[in-house]
C-alpha positions in Angstrom: -17.4 -12.6 15.3 -16.6 -16.3 14.8 -20.2 -17.3 15.4 -21.4 -14.6 12.9 -19.0 -15.9 10.2 -20.5 -19.4 10.6 -24.1 -18.0 10.6 -23.4 -16.0 7.4 -21.8 -18.9 5.5 -18.3 -17.3 5.6 -16.6 -19.8 7.8 -14.6 -21.3 4.9 -12.7 -18.0 4.4 -8.9 -18.3 4.4 -7.6 -18.3 8.0 -5.7 -15.0 7.4 -8.9 -13.3 6.3 -10.9 -14.6 9.2 -8.3 -13.5 11.7 -8.4 -10.0 10.1 -12.1 -9.8 10.5 -12.0 -11.0 14.1 -9.4 -8.4 14.8 -11.4 -5.6 13.1 -14.6 -6.5 15.1 -12.7 -6.2 18.4 -11.6 -2.6 18.0 -14.7 -1.3 16.1 -17.8 -1.9 18.2 -20.3 -1.0 15.5 -18.6 -3.1 12.8 -20.2 -6.4 13.8 -23.7 -5.0 13.3 -22.8 -3.4 10.0 -21.2 -6.6 8.9 -24.3 -8.6 9.7 -26.5 -6.1 7.9 -24.3 -6.3 4.7 -23.4 -10.0 4.9 -25.1 -10.8 1.5 -23.0 -8.2 -0.3 -19.9 -9.2 1.5 -20.4 -12.9 0.7 -21.0 -12.1 -2.9 -17.9 -10.0 -3.1 -15.8 -12.7 -1.5 -17.1 -15.3 -3.8 -16.2 -13.1 -6.8 -12.7 -12.6 -5.5 -10.5 -15.1 -7.4 -7.0 -14.8 -5.7 -5.9 -14.2 -2.2 -4.9 -10.7 -3.2 -8.5 -10.1 -4.4 -9.8 -11.3 -1.1 -7.4 -9.1 0.8 -8.8 -6.2 -1.2 -12.2 -7.0 0.2 -10.8 -7.1 3.7 -9.2 -3.7 3.1 -12.7 -2.3 2.4 -14.0 -3.8 5.6 -11.1 -2.4 7.5 -11.9 1.0 6.1 -15.5 0.9 7.2 -14.5 -0.4 10.6 -12.1 2.6 10.9 -14.7 5.2 10.0 -17.4 3.5 12.1 -15.3 4.4 15.2 -16.2 8.0 14.7 -19.2 9.5 16.5 -19.7 11.7 13.4 -20.6 8.7 11.3 -24.4 8.1 10.9 -24.6 5.5 8.2 -22.4 3.7 5.6 -23.9 2.1 2.5 -21.9 -0.6 0.8 -21.8 -0.5 -3.0 -24.4 2.3 -3.2 -24.7 2.0 -7.0 -24.6 -1.8 -7.1 -22.0 -3.7 -9.2 -23.3 -2.8 -12.6 -21.2 0.4 -12.9 -17.8 1.6 -11.7 -18.6 3.6 -8.6 -17.2 4.3 -5.1 -17.3 1.5 -2.5 -19.2 3.4 0.1 -21.7 6.2 0.5 -21.1 7.6 4.0 -23.6 9.8 5.8 -21.6 12.0 8.1 -23.2 14.9 10.1 -26.1 14.7 7.6 -23.8 15.1 4.6 -22.9 12.7 1.9 -19.3 11.5 1.4 -18.4 8.9 -1.2 -15.4 6.7 -0.4 -13.3 4.6 -2.8 -11.0 2.1 -1.0 -7.8 1.0 -2.6 -5.1 -1.3 -1.2 -1.6 -1.1 -2.5 -0.8 -4.5 -3.8 2.5 -6.4 -4.1 3.6 -8.0 -7.3 4.9 -11.6 -7.4 8.4 -10.2 -7.7 7.9 -8.0 -4.6 6.8 -11.0 -2.6 9.8 -13.0 -3.7 12.1 -10.1 -3.0 10.7 -9.4 0.5 10.8 -13.1 1.4 14.5 -13.2 0.6 15.2 -9.9 2.4 13.3 -11.0 5.5 15.2 -14.3 5.7 18.5 -12.6 4.9 17.9 -9.8 7.5 17.1 -12.3 10.2 20.4 -14.0 9.5 22.4 -10.8 9.3 21.1 -9.9 12.8 23.1 -12.7 14.1 26.2 -10.8 13.0 25.4 -7.1 13.5 22.5 -5.5 15.4 22.8 -2.1 13.8 22.7 -2.4 10.1 20.9 -1.6 6.9 21.0 -3.6 3.7 20.0 -3.0 0.1 19.9 -5.3 -2.8 20.4 -4.2 -6.4 19.7 -5.7 -9.8 22.6 -4.5 -11.9 21.1 -5.3 -15.3 17.8 -3.7 -16.1 17.2 -6.2 -18.9 16.6 -9.1 -16.5 14.1 -7.2 -14.4 10.7 -8.8 -14.6 10.0 -12.5 -14.8 13.7 -13.3 -14.9 14.2 -11.1 -11.8 11.6 -13.2 -10.0 13.6 -16.4 -10.9 16.8 -14.8 -9.6 15.1 -14.0 -6.2 14.0 -17.6 -6.1 17.6 -18.7 -6.6 18.8 -16.4 -3.8 16.2 -17.9 -1.4 17.3 -21.4 -2.2 20.9 -20.4 -1.5 20.2 -18.3 1.6 22.4 -20.4 4.0 25.4 -20.3 1.6 24.8 -16.5 1.1 24.7 -16.0 4.8 28.0 -17.8 5.3 29.5 -15.8 2.4 28.4 -12.5 3.9 29.7 -13.7 7.3 33.1 -14.2 6.0 33.1 -10.8 4.3 31.9 -8.8 7.3 33.8 -10.7 10.0 37.0 -9.7 8.1 36.2 -6.0 9.0 36.8 -4.5 12.4 33.9 -2.7 14.1 35.6 0.6 13.8 36.9 0.1 10.3 35.8 2.7 7.8 34.9 0.1 5.2 32.2 -1.4 7.5 30.1 1.7 7.2 29.3 0.9 3.6 30.2 -2.5 2.1 29.2 -3.6 -1.4 29.3 -7.4 -1.9 28.6 -9.0 -5.3 26.2 -12.0 -5.3 27.3 -13.1 -8.8 28.2 -16.5 -7.4 24.5 -17.1 -6.5 22.5 -15.0 -9.0 23.9 -13.1 -12.0 23.8 -9.3 -11.9 22.9 -8.9 -8.2 24.8 -7.2 -5.5 24.1 -6.4 -1.9 25.1 -3.4 0.2 25.5 -3.7 4.0 25.7 -0.3 5.8 26.2 0.5 9.4 24.2 3.7 8.9 21.2 3.2 6.6 21.5 5.0 3.3 18.6 7.0 1.9 16.2 5.7 -0.7 17.6 5.6 -4.2 16.0 4.7 -7.5 16.8 1.2 -8.8 17.7 -0.3 -5.4 15.7 -2.2 -2.8 16.5 -1.0 0.7 15.8 -3.0 3.8 16.6 -1.3 7.1 17.1 -3.3 10.2 16.8 -2.5 13.9 13.4 -1.5 14.9 12.1 -1.2 11.4 12.4 -3.6 8.5 11.5 -1.5 5.4 12.1 -2.7 1.8 12.2 0.2 -0.7 12.4 0.1 -4.5 12.5 3.9 -5.0 9.4 3.8 -7.2 6.7 3.5 -4.5 5.1 6.8 -5.7 4.1 5.2 -9.0 1.6 2.9 -7.3 -0.2 5.9 -5.9 -0.3 7.5 -9.4 -1.7 4.2 -10.8 -4.6 4.3 -8.3 -5.4 8.0 -9.0 -5.4 7.4 -12.8 -7.4 4.2 -12.5 -10.1 5.2 -10.0 -10.8 8.8 -10.6 -13.3 8.0 -13.4 -15.7 6.4 -11.0 -16.1 9.3 -8.5 -19.5 11.0 -8.3 -19.8 14.4 -9.8 -21.1 17.2 -7.6 -20.4 15.4 -4.3 -17.5 15.1 -1.9 -15.3 12.1 -2.9 -12.2 10.7 -1.2 -9.8 7.8 -1.8 -9.0 5.7 1.3 -5.7 4.1 0.4 -4.2 1.4 2.6 -0.8 -0.2 2.6 -0.1 -3.3 4.8 3.6 -2.5 4.9 5.9 0.5 5.8 7.6 0.8 2.5 4.8 2.9 1.1 4.7 6.3 2.9 2.6 9.4 2.8 5.6 11.2 1.2 5.3 8.8 -1.7 1.7 10.0 -2.3 2.9 13.6 -2.3 5.7 12.6 -4.7 3.1 11.0 -7.0 0.9 14.1 -7.0 4.0 16.3 -7.7 4.9 13.9 -10.6 1.4 14.2 -12.1 1.5 18.0 -11.8 4.8 18.0 -13.8 3.1 16.0 -16.5 0.3 18.6 -16.6 2.8 21.4 -16.9 4.6 19.5 -19.7 1.3 19.4 -21.6 1.9 15.7 -22.2 -1.5 14.8 -23.8 -0.2 11.5 -25.1 0.6 10.3 -21.6 -2.9 11.0 -20.3 -4.4 9.4 -23.4 -2.5 6.3 -22.4 -4.2 6.4 -19.0 -7.7 6.3 -20.6 -8.3 10.1 -20.7 -8.9 12.3 -23.7 -5.8 14.3 -23.0 -4.6 16.6 -20.2 -7.8 18.7 -20.0 -10.0 15.6 -19.6 -7.8 14.4 -16.7 -7.9 17.9 -15.1 -11.7 17.9 -15.3 -12.0 14.4 -13.9 -9.5 15.0 -11.1 -11.5 17.9 -9.8 -14.1 15.4 -8.6 -11.6 14.2 -6.0 -11.9 16.1 -2.7 -9.0 14.4 -0.9 -7.1 11.2 -0.1 -6.7 9.5 3.3 -3.7 7.2 3.6 -3.3 4.5 6.2 -0.2 2.3 6.5 1.0 -0.4 8.8 1.3 2.0 11.7 -2.5 2.7 11.4 -1.8 6.4 11.4 -4.2 8.2 9.0 -3.0 11.2 7.0 -5.1 13.4 4.7 -4.2 15.2 1.5 -6.8 17.9 0.5 -7.3 18.7 -3.2 -7.5 22.5 -3.3 -8.8 22.3 -6.9 -11.8 20.1 -6.1 -15.2 21.1 -7.5 -16.8 20.1 -4.1 -14.3 20.8 -1.3 -14.5 18.9 2.0 -16.9 20.7 4.3 -15.8 21.7 7.8 -18.0 18.9 9.2 -16.3 16.3 7.1 -12.9 17.7 8.0 -13.9 17.3 11.7 -14.9 13.7 10.9 -11.5 13.2 9.3 -9.8 14.7 12.4 -11.7 12.2 14.5 -9.8 9.5 12.6 -6.5 11.0 13.9 -5.7 12.4 10.5 -3.1 15.0 9.9 -4.1 17.5 7.2 -1.6 18.2 4.4 
């Protein structure tokens, strides 16, 4: 793959991206040939990607195609079948002589989320020096500072990480291992950043709105409690560009464990509640002509495949789709180790 990147003029890609492509090519045998055939489109898309997040989005598309090329059901995959002049799905896949359109979306992190996760990663590594079995959450106690100011606060916490670690050390070491308090300890961080507190719990608490949870041990998972909203944003934003009268799926990827399949289900449930509430104004704000327009557009979506850090694919099927997934396409999905929901 390294030689191919040089040959196709893509050797100056960021090292993280190159490593991803090399990794993808190793586990998907057909990917390298597909990549070479579509190198002009790929190069153009990378050149048009402004930020590293934009470039990571392109890598997500390539990961998706590598994933589906592993299946024996796959006959061909056409990249950007309608060109770049109109909003349309990323791929036209030919599977068992049937057409399936695939729109790939990657769940992005905001600047605040990057700052938050950097602090939690550093903090968690230091807390592990004190307790092996723990769970922590950090809470912003003043909603008015959330946003740009919240980002500044996380920066302040990162700069003070060693002092915070010592501060937490003193608090936790004052508790015995069997003491009831140690199971759930709230510690104010006001000394380092106004309106922030941290919770250290021996048994991880469940996700709660308004808090970021970071569970230690085998899994380090930061939660905000609002992960489902990002799935809803994807559905509202991308449903316009699906192809009427064909099978269409979203392939949604998350490069972390804090976005789970259950969040996708929560998002769909939340959208259904808005439909029941007859909230036309909400749907107009999402670029639809009211609830009925959204319902008509949403019926173009046949299903959603979700893939997270564990590389386990899960499938949600839209029972109200105009063109339902055929049995052959479902078999193809099963070949990706998907679990039907």
